[in-house]
N, C-alpha and C positions, 0 to 999 in steps of 0.2 A: 483404801487406795493401794495401788501397786508401788513398788520401789522404783524411783526414777533412775537409779543406777542400772537396774535391770533393763529398763526401757532403752537407755543409751547403748548398753552393751549388746542387747539382743532384740532390736525392734521388730524383726521378722516374727519372733515368737509372739509378741504382743499383737501384731497384725493378724497372725493366724488365729489367735484367741478371739479377737473381735469378729473376724470373718465367720468363725464357727458359731458364735453367738447370734449372727445375723445383724450385727451392729456396724456402725459406720467406721470403716477402716481408715478413712481420711483423718479421723480424729487423732490417730497415732502420729501422723506427720505434722499436724498442727501443734500437737503437744511437744514434739521434738523441737520444732521451730521456736515455740514460746520458751522452752527450757534453755535453748541456746541463747536467746535474747536475755533471759534472766541472768544467766551466768556471765555473759559478756558485759552486760550493763553493770553487774556487780563488780567485775574487775575494773571497769572504767571508773566507777564511783570510788573504789578504794585507791586507785592511782591518783585521782584528783584530790582526794582527802589528804593523802600523804604529801602531795605537792603543796597543798594549802598549809599544812602544818610546818613544812620546811620553810615556806615563804614567811610564815609568822615569825619564825626565829630570826630570819634575815632582816625583817622590818625592825625588829627590836634593836638590832645593832647598827642599822643604817641611819643616815642623816642627809639633809639637803635634797638635791635633785634625785639622788639614788633612792632615797626613801619615798619620794613622790612617785617615782616610776614603779617601785615595788607596791605601793598602795593602790596605784592604778591597776596593776596586774592582779592584786588581791581582790579588787572589786569584780573584775572579769571572771576570776577563778571562782568566786563565791556564787556567781550566777551559773557557771558551768556545773559546780557541785550540786546546786539545787536542781538543775535540769537532769543531771545524771541520777540523782536520788529519786526523782519522779519517774524516770524511765525504768529504773530498777524496780520500784514498787509496782508500776504498771505491768511489767513483764512477770513479776512474781504473782500478782493477782490473776493474770491470764493463765499462767501455768497451773495454779491451783484450781481455777475454774474448770479447765479442760481435764485435769487429773481426776477431779471428782465425777466427771462424766464417764470415765473409763471403767468398765467392769473388771472383776477379778480375772486372773488368768485361769482358764479352764484346765483341769487335770487332763493329761494326755490320753487317759483311758476312757474319758467320757464319750459316749456315742454322739456323733455329729448329726444335727437335724432339729426338727421342731417337736411339738408336743407329742406327736404320735410315733416318734423315732426312738423311743426308749428301748432298753434291752432288759428282758426279764431275767433276773438272777436266780430266783428260787420261788417255789410255790409250797404253801403249807396248808394242811387241813383238807377235809373232803367237802365238796359241794353237795348239799342235800338234793335228792331227787324227790321233789314234792309230788310229782305225778305218780311215782311208785308208792308214795304214802297215801295217795287217794284224795288229795285236796289241792286247790289253787292257793298259792301264798298271797296273803294280803300285804299291801305296802305299809310302810311305817306310819303313815298318816292315818290310815284306816285303823290300824292296830292301836295307835295312840288315842283315837276317839273311843274305841271299845274299852280301853283300859282306864279312861279318864286321865290320860297322861300328857296329852299335847292339845293345845288350843291355839290354832293359827288364826281363826276368825277374829277372836277378841284381840289377838296380837296385832292384826292389821287394823282393827278399829281403834286401838289405843295409839299405835306408833306408825302404822303403814305396812306396806308389803315387806316380806322377808323378816318380820318380827314375830314372836311367838311367846306363849306362856307354857311352862312346864308345870303341870298340876298333879296333885296326888302322888301316885307312884312314879310319875315322870320326874317330879322334883326330888323324890327320895332316891331315884336311880342316879340322877346327877350327883347328889351328895355322896352316894356310895362309890361311884366311879372316881370322883376326886380324891376321896379318902383312900381308896385302894391304890390308886396311882401314886399318891404321895407316900404311902407305906412302902411300895416297891422301890421308889426312888430313894427314900431314906435308908432302906436296907442296903441299897447299893452304894451308899456313902454320899449322896447328894444332901446339901443343906436346904431345907424347905424355906421358901421365900414367898411372902405376899407382897406384890410389887405395885407401884403406882400405875394407874391407867392413863394418866396425863403426863406428857414429857415435853421438855423444851426442844426447840428446833435442832440444836446441836446434837441431841441424843438421837433424834430420828434420822438426821443426815448422816451421823457417824456410823449407823448400822446399814446405810445404803437404801433406806426406804423413801428418800426424796429424790433419788437420781433416776435418770431415764424416764420410763413411763410409770414407775411404781408409785410416784407421788399422787397420782390421780385416784388412788384407791384408799387414801387416808382422810380422816376427818380432822379439820383444822378449826380451832376456836380463835378466830381472828382477834377478838378484843383482848384476849389473854396471851396470844401468840403461843399457844400450847396445842399439842397434837394428841388425839386419842390413839392409843397403840393398837395395832392389828395383831400383836403377839407380845408376850412378856419378854421375848428375846431382846426387844429394844431396851427396856429398863435393866435387864440383867447384863447386857453388853456395856451399857453406860455406867453401871454400878462402880466400876473401877476406872472410869474416865480420868485422864490426866494423872494416873498413878504409876509408880514403879513397884512391881511385885518381886520379891525375892524368889529365885528359882526353886528353892527348897520348899516353898509353899504350894507349888504346882504338883499335880493338877488341882484346880479349884472347880468344884462342881456344884451348881445350884439348880434346884427344882422350883420354878416359879409358877404360882397360880394367879391368874388375873382374868378379868373380862377382856374381850378382844372386840374391836370395832373395825368393820371393813365396808367400804362403799360398794364393793363388788362391781366396780366399773367395768364395762365390757362384758358383763355376764347377762345382758338382757336376753330373756327367753330361755336361759339355762337353769335347770333345777328350780323351777318356780313353784313346784308342789312340795309342801312339807318343810322340813327343817335341815335339809342337807346343805344348802347354801344360804346363809343368813347374814344380816348386818351386825348382829351382836351375839357373842357366845362366850363360854368360859373354856379355859384350856390350862392343862398342866404342861409346862415346857421345861425340858432339860437344857442346861447351858454349861459349857466347859471352857476353861482357860487352861491352855497347855503350851509347852515349848513347841515351836514350829516343827521340829523334827518328829514330834510325837502326834501330830494332828491326824495322820491317816489311820494310825492304830486307834486313836480315840474315836474317830468316825465309825470304825467297825464296832467299837464297844457300844456307842449310842444306838447303832442299828440293832445290836443284839438285845439291848434293853427294850427297844420297841417291839421286837419279835417276841420276847418273853411276855410282854404285856398283852399283845393280841392273842398269843397262844393261851394265856390264862383266861381270856374271855371266850375261848373255844370258838374263835372265828376263822373261817377259811380266808387266807390272804396270800398275796404274792409280793415279792420285793422287786422293784424296778430301779435300774440305773437311768436317771433322768437325762435326756438329751440336752445338748449345749444351748439350744434356743429357748429352753424352758427352765433354766437354772435360777434366774434372778441375778442381779448385778453382783451380789456379795459372795455367792457360792462358787467355789472351784469345782465341787462335785456334790451331788445330792442323790440320796436314795429315798424313795417313797415306799411305804407299805400300803397296799391297796386291798381292802376287804371286799369280798364278794357280796353284792347286793342282789338278792334273788329276783325281786320284781323288776330290776333294771337289766338283769341278765349280763352283768359285767362287773369288773373290779373297779372300785372307786377309792381315791386317796383317803386314808385315815390318819397316817402319820408321815412325817418327812424329817430327814436329818441332813444337815448341810455342813460341810467343811469349808469355813470361810478363810482358812489359812491366816495370813497377817493382814488381810484387807481391812477388816473393821478396826483392828487394834491400831493400825497406822492412822486412820481417820479420827479415832478417839484418843490417841496419844496414850495408849496403854503399853507399857514395856515390862520386860523381865530383867532382873539383875542377876548375873552369875559371875564366875571368876574372870570372865573375859570382858566384862563391862555391861552395858545395857543394850537391849535390842527389842524390837516388837515381838510380842508373843502371838499365838494363834487362838482363835475363838471358833467354837462349834456350837450348833444348836440342834435340838431334836424334839419333836412333838412326842409327848407320852400319851396324852389323852385330850383330843379336841372333842368336847362333850357331845354336841348335837349329832355329829356324824357317827360317833361311837354308839349313841342311842339308836340311830337308824339301823346300824349293822346288827346290834343285839336284838332289837325287836323283830327284824325280818328273818334273821338266821335261826332264832330260837323260838319262833312262833309254833303254835300247835293248832290242830284243826278247829278247835272250839274258840279260837281267838285269844287264848291264854298264851303267856310267854314264859318259858323256862328261864330261871335266873342262873347265870353261870356261878359255879361254886365259889370262885374267888370273891364275888360280891356279897354272898349270903351273910357273912359276919357283919357287914355294914348295913344290912337290911333286917336285922333282928332274926336271922335264920330263915327268912322267907325263901322258898324254893320256886314258887310260881307267882306270876302276876295274873290275877283273874279278871275277866271282863266285868265292868260295872255297868255297861250299856249294851243294848241289843241293836 
């Protein structure tokens, strides 16, 4: 959540942020009104409580008619205090409810607009000219069948649409990717973490995944009141929930591996072929806790680690500055790395890194302690390897005319030195 003091001091900035996100600007004024009621009702309650305490002292010294009058006044005052207490609680609950609906303040350099209004920051690698090489590229699903690596038919039989099996070299490729990604993250100073896939509501809400429309994309186990995570970001953010961290411990960097579950609500008809958009997948996620003044520099570092990873996989990709309407409620700024997918003829998202500033930390009550006291810190996240999409990009970009696929050098140590995946089916 944002800082209420900032809202009071500069409401126009918050209105501008909401407008840029395409969200309801009237929410800002409703929140200002609720906050004013919260503060004024709090002052009223304190005044009545002080009067009640003073009256109690007078009653102890009074007698006769004077005492009777004071007791009568005390009865009326007690009712007033109870009513003021209820009004204060009601205003506080309304303020909190509205505050949780408000997205993070967008960074001033973020391009304004919707999904297609991003700005391309840089492009890396060369796109292969398959026509010049004399063959038509196969898509990842066809390659996966030839290699005995992907089985979506049995995935659908067992679990339904958008589920799949990775088999043979497909399973080995996932394990190689995860191990290589974890090796890079560990070398960069991240602490490897295996995180829970089920979290409590306060963890999911604290990271912003139940606000606005994002809650429709999560799986909820009603009987247990637990949520299946869509990313290990949730567990990594909540790891230090309700804690105060000494500033000299920062930055704290974690690399989490977990299964991820997404309903893919609103994706009807999109990426229905293959394993690009699925309900369950594995992912290695980077997560950082830093001082707020260091968050922008940390955001650039996370992006550099993502670029290092995609470069090591020898994939052509571009980096985009995501537009305001596509940020998600928690991010102040987000960069995506999109790899070229030959059979789609376009770049598609493989990794994403977000600077969430103090937004999640305020919701999760995570603070840092330095010489000046305690204050909220900043959290950031960055995908290192979302496995299925990375497999799609590797198979399609490194395929050869006979249906075999060249293995990027960075993965070969994790595959027994194997240099090529050979077809097992015709």
